[in-house]
C-alpha positions in Angstrom: -15.7 13.3 -0.2 -14.4 10.3 -2.3 -14.4 11.6 -5.3 -10.8 12.4 -7.1 -11.5 15.1 -9.6 -10.2 15.6 -12.9 -8.5 18.7 -12.3 -5.8 17.7 -9.5 -4.8 20.2 -7.9 -2.6 19.5 -4.6 0.4 21.1 -2.9 4.0 19.7 -3.7 4.9 18.2 -0.5 1.6 16.4 -1.1 2.6 14.7 -4.1 6.0 14.2 -2.7 4.4 12.0 0.3 2.4 10.1 -2.6 5.6 10.0 -4.5 6.8 8.0 -1.2 4.1 5.7 -0.9 4.7 4.6 -4.1 7.9 3.8 -3.7 7.8 2.1 -0.3 5.4 -0.3 -2.0 7.9 -0.8 -4.2 10.3 -2.1 -1.4 7.7 -3.7 0.7 6.1 -5.7 -2.2 9.1 -7.0 -3.8 8.8 -9.1 -0.5 5.2 -9.4 0.3 4.2 -11.4 -2.1 6.7 -14.2 -1.8 7.6 -13.8 1.7 5.8 -16.6 3.1 7.4 -18.9 0.1 10.7 -17.6 0.7 10.2 -18.1 4.5 9.5 -21.8 3.7 11.9 -22.4 0.8 15.2 -20.6 1.5 14.7 -20.1 5.6 13.3 -23.6 6.0 10.7 -23.1 8.1 7.6 -24.8 8.6 4.0 -23.2 8.5 3.4 -22.6 12.0 7.1 -21.0 12.0 5.9 -19.0 9.0 2.8 -18.0 10.5 4.8 -16.6 13.9 7.5 -14.4 11.6 4.9 -12.9 9.8 2.2 -12.4 12.7 5.2 -10.8 14.6 5.9 -8.5 12.1 1.7 -7.6 12.0 2.3 -7.7 16.2 4.9 -5.3 16.5 3.3 -2.8 14.0 1.3 -2.1 17.1 4.8 -0.6 18.9 5.3 1.8 15.8 1.9 3.1 15.7 2.4 4.1 19.6 5.6 5.5 18.7 4.4 7.3 15.9 1.3 8.5 18.2 4.2 9.8 20.6 6.3 11.9 18.8 5.1 12.5 15.1 3.2 15.5 16.9 6.1 16.5 18.5 9.4 16.1 16.8 7.2 16.7 13.2 6.4 13.9 10.6 9.6 14.5 8.6 12.1 13.5 11.0 9.5 10.5 12.2 9.1 9.1 8.5 13.0 9.0 8.2 13.3 7.1 11.6 10.7 4.3 10.3 12.2 4.3 6.8 15.7 3.7 8.5 14.3 0.5 10.8 13.0 -0.7 7.4 15.8 -0.8 6.0 17.7 -2.6 8.5 15.2 -4.9 9.2 15.1 -6.1 5.4 18.9 -6.5 5.2 18.6 -8.7 8.7 16.3 -10.8 7.3 18.2 -11.5 4.1 21.1 -12.0 6.3 19.2 -14.5 9.2 18.8 -18.6 8.6 17.2 -19.3 12.1 13.5 -18.9 13.4 14.1 -16.0 16.1 16.8 -13.8 14.2 13.8 -13.7 11.6 11.5 -12.9 14.0 13.3 -10.4 15.5 14.0 -8.7 12.3 10.5 -9.0 11.0 9.8 -7.5 14.4 11.3 -4.4 13.7 10.2 -4.4 10.1 6.8 -4.0 11.5 7.8 -1.5 14.1 9.1 1.0 11.1 6.0 0.2 9.1 3.6 1.2 12.3 5.5 4.1 12.7 5.5 5.2 8.8 1.6 4.4 7.9 0.0 6.6 10.6 3.1 9.2 10.0 2.6 9.7 6.4 -1.6 9.9 6.4 -1.1 12.2 9.5 1.1 14.4 7.6 -1.3 14.2 4.4 -4.1 15.5 7.1 -1.7 18.5 8.5 -0.7 19.6 4.8 -4.3 19.5 3.5 -7.8 20.8 3.7 -10.4 19.0 4.0 -11.3 18.8 0.2 -7.2 17.8 -0.7 -6.7 15.6 2.1 -10.3 13.1 0.6 -8.9 13.4 -2.8 -5.1 12.6 -1.6 -6.5 9.5 -0.2 -8.2 8.1 -2.8 -4.5 9.0 -4.7 -3.1 7.4 -1.6 -4.2 3.9 -3.0 -3.4 4.5 -6.6 -0.1 5.4 -5.6 0.5 2.3 -3.4 -0.7 -0.1 -6.3 1.0 1.7 -8.8 4.3 0.6 -6.3 3.0 -2.5 -5.9 2.5 -3.8 -9.7 5.8 -2.3 -10.5 7.5 -4.8 -8.0 5.0 -7.2 -9.5 7.2 -7.3 -12.4 10.0 -7.6 -10.6 9.0 -11.0 -8.5 8.0 -12.5 -11.8 12.0 -12.3 -12.6 13.1 -12.3 -9.0 12.2 -14.4 -6.5 15.1 -15.1 -3.9 16.7 -14.0 -1.1 18.1 -11.1 -3.0 14.7 -9.6 -3.0 15.2 -8.5 1.0 18.4 -6.6 0.3 16.9 -5.0 -2.8 14.0 -3.8 -0.8 16.4 -2.4 1.7 18.0 -0.2 -1.0 14.8 1.1 -2.0 14.2 1.7 1.7 17.2 3.5 2.1 16.8 5.5 -1.1 13.0 6.7 0.0 15.0 7.7 3.4 17.1 10.5 1.7 14.1 11.6 -0.6 12.3 11.7 2.7 15.0 13.7 4.6 15.7 15.9 1.6 12.5 16.7 0.5 9.6 16.8 3.2 8.7 19.9 5.3 9.9 20.0 8.7 7.3 20.1 11.2 3.7 19.3 10.6 2.7 21.4 7.5 1.8 24.8 7.7 0.9 25.0 11.1 2.9 24.3 14.5 3.1 20.7 15.7 0.9 20.4 18.8 2.4 20.7 22.2 0.3 18.6 24.3 1.1 16.4 27.7 0.8 13.1 27.3 -2.6 12.6 29.8 -4.1 14.2 26.7 -3.2 11.6 24.2 -5.4 9.2 27.2 -8.9 11.3 25.9 -8.1 8.9 22.6 -9.6 6.1 24.7 -12.2 8.0 25.9 -13.9 8.1 22.7 -16.0 5.5 22.1 -17.3 5.5 18.8 -13.5 5.6 17.4 -12.6 2.9 20.1 -15.6 0.6 18.7 -14.6 1.7 14.9 -11.4 0.6 15.8 -12.0 -3.0 17.4 -13.9 -3.9 14.2 -11.6 -2.8 11.8 -8.9 -5.0 13.4 -11.5 -7.7 13.2 -11.2 -6.1 9.0 -7.5 -6.1 9.1 -7.5 -9.8 10.2 -9.1 -10.7 7.1 -7.3 -8.8 4.9 -3.9 -10.0 5.8 -5.2 -13.4 4.7 -4.6 -13.0 1.1 -0.5 -12.1 1.7 -0.2 -15.1 3.9 -2.5 -17.5 2.2 -2.3 -16.7 -1.6 1.4 -17.3 -1.9 1.4 -20.7 0.2 -2.1 -21.8 -2.2 -0.5 -20.7 -5.5 2.6 -22.7 -4.9 0.9 -25.8 -3.9 -1.1 -25.6 -6.8 0.8 -24.2 -9.5 4.2 -24.9 -8.1 6.1 -21.7 -9.4 6.5 -18.9 -7.0 7.4 -16.3 -9.6 3.7 -16.4 -11.0 2.5 -15.1 -7.8 4.1 -11.8 -8.8 1.9 -12.0 -12.0 -1.4 -12.1 -9.6 0.2 -8.9 -7.3 0.6 -6.9 -10.4 -2.8 -7.5 -12.3 -4.9 -6.7 -9.0 -2.9 -3.6 -8.6 -3.6 -2.4 -12.1 -7.5 -3.0 -11.9 -6.9 -1.2 -8.5 -5.2 1.8 -10.2 -7.7 1.7 -12.7 -11.1 1.0 -10.5 -9.9 2.8 -7.7 -11.3 6.5 -8.8 -14.4 5.3 -10.7 -15.3 3.7 -7.4 -14.2 6.6 -5.3 -16.3 8.8 -7.4 -19.8 6.6 -8.1 -20.1 4.9 -5.0 -17.7 6.1 -2.1 -18.7 10.0 -2.3 -22.9 8.6 -2.4 -23.1 6.2 0.3 -22.4 5.9 3.8 -19.0 4.4 5.4 -21.0 1.8 7.4 -22.1 0.7 3.7 -18.8 0.9 1.9 -17.1 -0.8 4.9 -19.8 -4.2 4.4 -19.6 -4.0 0.9 -15.9 -4.2 1.5 -15.9 -7.0 4.3 -18.5 -9.1 2.1 -16.0 -9.0 -0.9 -13.0 -9.9 1.4 -14.5 -12.9 2.8 -15.8 -14.7 -1.0 -12.8 -13.9 -2.3 -10.5 -15.3 0.8 -12.8 -18.1 1.2 -12.7 -18.8 -3.4 -9.0 -18.9 -3.0 -9.7 -21.8 -0.9 -11.4 -23.7 -3.6 -9.3 -22.2 -6.7 -6.9 -25.2 -8.2 -5.6 -22.8 -11.5 -4.0 -19.8 -12.0 -6.8 -18.2 -14.1 -9.0 -18.9 -10.6 -6.7 -17.7 -8.5 -6.4 -14.3 -10.3 -10.7 -14.1 -10.2 -11.1 -14.5 -6.8 -8.1 -12.3 -6.1 -9.4 -9.6 -8.0 -12.4 -10.5 -5.9 -10.9 -9.9 -2.3 -8.7 -6.7 -3.9 -12.4 -5.2 -5.0 -13.2 -5.3 -1.0 -10.3 -3.5 -0.6 -11.1 -0.8 -2.7 -14.5 -0.2 -0.6 -12.8 -0.4 2.3 -9.2 1.0 2.4 -9.9 5.2 1.6 -13.5 4.8 3.7 -10.6 3.7 6.8 -8.8 6.5 6.4 -11.5 9.1 5.9 -13.4 8.1 8.9 -10.6 8.2 11.2 -9.5 11.9 10.0 -13.0 13.2 10.6 -14.0 11.4 14.2 -10.3 12.7 14.9 -9.8 15.9 17.4 -7.5 18.2 15.2 -5.4 18.4 17.9 -4.1 15.4 17.8 -4.5 13.8 14.5 -0.9 11.3 14.5 -2.2 10.1 17.7 -5.7 8.9 16.0 -4.0 7.4 13.2 -1.7 5.8 15.3 -4.3 4.1 17.2 -6.0 3.1 14.5 -2.9 1.6 13.1 -2.6 0.1 16.2 -6.0 -1.8 15.6 -5.0 -3.1 12.3 -1.7 -4.2 13.6 -3.5 -6.5 16.4 -5.9 -7.5 14.0 -3.0 -8.6 11.1 -1.0 -9.9 14.1 -3.9 -12.3 15.2 -4.8 -13.5 11.6 -1.2 -14.3 10.9 -1.2 -16.3 14.0 -4.3 -18.2 13.5 -4.0 -18.7 9.8 0.2 -19.9 10.5 -1.5 -22.6 13.2 -4.9 -23.4 10.6 -2.7 -24.2 8.0 -0.1 -26.3 10.0 -2.9 -28.2 11.3 -4.9 -28.5 8.5 -2.6 -28.0 5.4 -2.7 -25.6 2.4 -4.9 -28.0 0.0 -6.2 -30.8 2.2 -9.4 -29.4 4.3 -11.9 -27.0 3.6 -11.5 -25.9 7.2 -9.4 -22.5 7.1 -11.3 -21.3 4.5 -14.9 -21.4 6.1 -13.0 -20.0 8.9 -12.6 -17.2 7.3 -15.7 -16.7 5.6 -17.6 -17.2 9.1 -15.4 -14.3 10.4 -16.8 -12.0 7.8 -20.1 -12.9 8.2 -19.6 -11.7 12.0 -18.1 -8.9 11.3 -20.5 -7.8 8.7 -23.2 -8.4 12.0 -20.6 -6.2 14.2 -21.4 -3.2 11.4 -24.7 -3.3 12.5 -24.3 -2.0 15.9 -26.3 0.9 16.8 -23.4 2.7 17.9 -21.7 2.6 14.2 -24.5 4.5 12.4 -23.1 7.3 14.9 -20.0 7.4 12.5 -22.5 7.6 9.3 -24.0 11.3 11.4 -20.4 12.3 11.4 -19.7 12.2 8.0 
């Protein structure tokens, strides 16, 4: 299911989508590795305000996901993706220009809406354009493309880590918007976009297996988002340098590019999704907890690699399980609800972390880091619920 063949044959449109994923990660990761630091230093926010701004972006991914679920299957993926890119372009320029908390929250929220529209729509577009065999290959390649973009951005951050990064990211989003408009096919690939009444979308919430899976995945995303918030803050506190944080993202991205195909072929193909998600959650928990005890650049890199190994087990599994559970007529809506869950988890994770760091500090107390470890254990136990075994049978 997850294996990446050595001789890859995909439609031109799928390669365009994979290229757009690479480009959008360049834009996003010009900001993500240093976003908390820019908010703290350039924008003069305290840790709680930093968590609020970042959490608002994650929270409003929900709204974008809802919008995507409604319009993607009606307007087509091309127009929906362009709308998402336009919102992200506007948001990054707004973040660059803003100097106080309220405007920063507004533009972070707008960026969340754009992200929430873009992510599930591209996943649905891949599903529409590809056969089952092509889709599983494309979803694995999606992680590779994303990390190539992340590594490119990390090199840029090594040399440029200022407010200018917001404008640079905005320009990349504008470029992507033009590319998407010119090269992506209209509609929903080789088949007409489904025309379904809005009430039919309610049926998704009657799919008990999918809803429970989405709730548990929200907890996983609450853990996953900690790296983007806590690694920069911890890194700045112990290294005294923002630029070196970009190196960590580049290193971990290169590791994903190299190892993701190997993990996909040798493990994800052979074992159940629940096993993959369990291993992924354990590695995320170990990685983020140990980052709290890192005191040198070397250990920050090692613990970040452990965290990223967890990501490699989780991300392809999320996308493929969603596709397999979904009603084929509601692919866009299913991916939107899945993204909605990730937005909720990411937002709550960012809010909670901002508050924990504000109260206990980033270096003074083990409480925040122990909390993330405990949450990981709870999530692993929830994956053992009997209803989760239905996913194994479906796959």
